[in-house]
C-alpha positions in Angstrom: 0.0 0.0 0.0 3.0 2.3 0.2 2.8 3.6 -3.4 -0.7 5.0 -3.0 -1.4 8.7 -3.1 -3.1 9.7 0.2 -5.5 12.3 -1.3 -6.9 9.6 -3.8 -7.5 6.9 -1.2 -11.0 6.6 0.2 -11.2 2.9 1.1 -8.9 3.2 4.2 -7.9 5.8 6.8 -4.2 5.4 6.2 -1.5 4.6 3.6 1.6 3.0 4.9 5.4 2.8 4.4 7.6 0.3 6.1 11.4 0.6 6.7 13.8 -2.2 6.6 13.6 -2.9 10.4 9.8 -2.6 10.7 9.2 -6.2 11.7 11.7 -6.2 14.6 9.8 -3.5 16.5 8.2 -4.2 19.9 4.7 -2.5 19.8 4.8 -1.9 23.6 7.7 0.5 23.1 7.0 2.2 19.8 6.0 5.8 19.4 5.7 8.4 16.6 6.4 11.9 15.5 3.1 13.6 14.6 3.5 15.7 11.4 0.4 17.8 10.7 0.3 19.3 7.2 -2.3 21.3 5.2 -4.6 18.8 3.5 -3.8 20.2 0.1 -0.1 19.3 0.7 -0.5 15.7 2.1 0.7 14.1 -1.2 3.8 16.3 -1.5 4.9 15.6 2.1 4.1 11.9 1.7 6.3 11.7 -1.4 9.2 13.0 0.8 8.5 10.9 3.9 7.5 7.6 2.3 10.7 6.9 0.4 12.9 8.1 3.3 11.1 5.6 5.5 11.4 2.8 3.0 15.1 3.5 2.7 15.6 3.3 6.4 16.5 7.0 6.8 13.5 7.8 9.0 11.8 5.6 11.5 10.7 2.0 11.3 7.4 2.9 9.5 5.2 5.8 8.6 1.5 6.3 7.7 -0.4 9.2 6.1 -4.0 10.1 6.5 -6.1 9.6 3.4 -9.1 11.3 1.9 -11.4 9.0 3.9 -13.4 11.0 6.4 -12.1 10.4 9.9 -14.1 11.4 13.0 -10.9 11.7 15.0 -9.3 14.3 12.7 -9.3 17.7 14.3 -9.9 19.5 11.0 -10.6 18.5 7.4 -8.1 21.2 6.4 -5.2 19.4 8.2 -3.9 15.8 7.6 -1.6 13.8 9.8 1.6 11.8 8.9 3.0 9.6 11.7 6.6 8.6 11.6 7.3 5.7 14.0 10.4 4.9 16.0 11.2 1.5 17.6 11.6 2.7 21.2 10.2 5.9 22.6 12.8 5.8 25.4 15.7 5.7 23.0 16.3 9.4 22.9 19.1 9.1 20.4 16.9 7.4 17.8 13.9 9.7 18.5 16.3 12.7 18.0 17.8 11.2 14.8 14.4 10.7 13.3 13.4 14.3 14.2 16.6 15.6 12.6 15.9 13.7 9.4 12.4 15.2 9.3 14.0 18.6 9.7 16.4 17.7 6.8 13.4 16.9 4.7 12.0 20.4 5.3 9.5 19.8 8.1 9.7 23.2 10.0 6.6 23.1 12.1 6.4 22.4 15.8 6.1 18.6 16.3 4.8 16.3 19.0 5.9 12.8 19.8 3.4 10.3 21.2 3.8 6.8 22.4 1.7 4.0 20.9 0.7 3.1 24.4 -1.0 6.5 24.8 -2.8 6.1 21.5 -4.0 2.6 22.6 -5.3 4.0 25.8 -7.4 6.6 23.9 -5.3 9.6 24.9 -5.6 12.3 22.2 -5.2 16.0 21.6 -3.4 18.7 23.5 -1.3 17.3 26.3 -1.0 13.8 24.8 2.6 14.2 23.7 5.5 12.7 25.5 8.0 14.9 23.7 7.7 18.2 21.8 10.0 20.0 19.4 9.7 23.7 18.7 9.4 24.9 15.1 12.6 24.2 13.1 14.4 22.8 16.2 16.6 19.7 15.7 16.0 18.8 19.4 13.0 18.0 21.7 12.0 18.4 25.3 10.1 16.1 27.6 6.5 17.0 28.3 5.5 16.2 31.8 1.7 16.9 31.8 -0.3 13.9 30.6 -3.9 13.9 29.5 -6.7 11.5 30.5 -8.1 9.1 27.9 -10.8 10.3 25.6 -14.3 9.0 26.4 -14.0 6.9 23.2 -11.1 4.6 22.3 -10.2 5.1 18.6 -11.3 2.4 16.3 -8.7 3.4 13.7 -5.9 4.4 16.0 -3.3 2.2 14.4 
């Protein structure tokens, strides 16, 4: 499914890219950088992030939101690309992936969220474990955690 164009897909919530080490990941420790982009630019950003992921330059995998309506999306004008890392506690790897995203041109502020938080239904402001200021090659630890949403996402992963 990795060669698909996100804005043209309506049959699924996500299109995926997998890196060379994707199968060796332990789901209990994975996390992801959340890259929010204008909906009209989703295909352009995916065409940068997808091959970098498949070549092993970014994280273990990535996914991009498609044209399918998603009730969890904050706005129809914004789409999400998640770039996964193997271990959210491996600060060196989390930082390396962030720096590669910056090298690809991602300049916006970014949040990093554990898959455990997503599985627990924790969404929105305050759900991030790490945050990176706009254009920064580094991140800080976020200490405030949010409670789970009243609904657990059906299409979280």
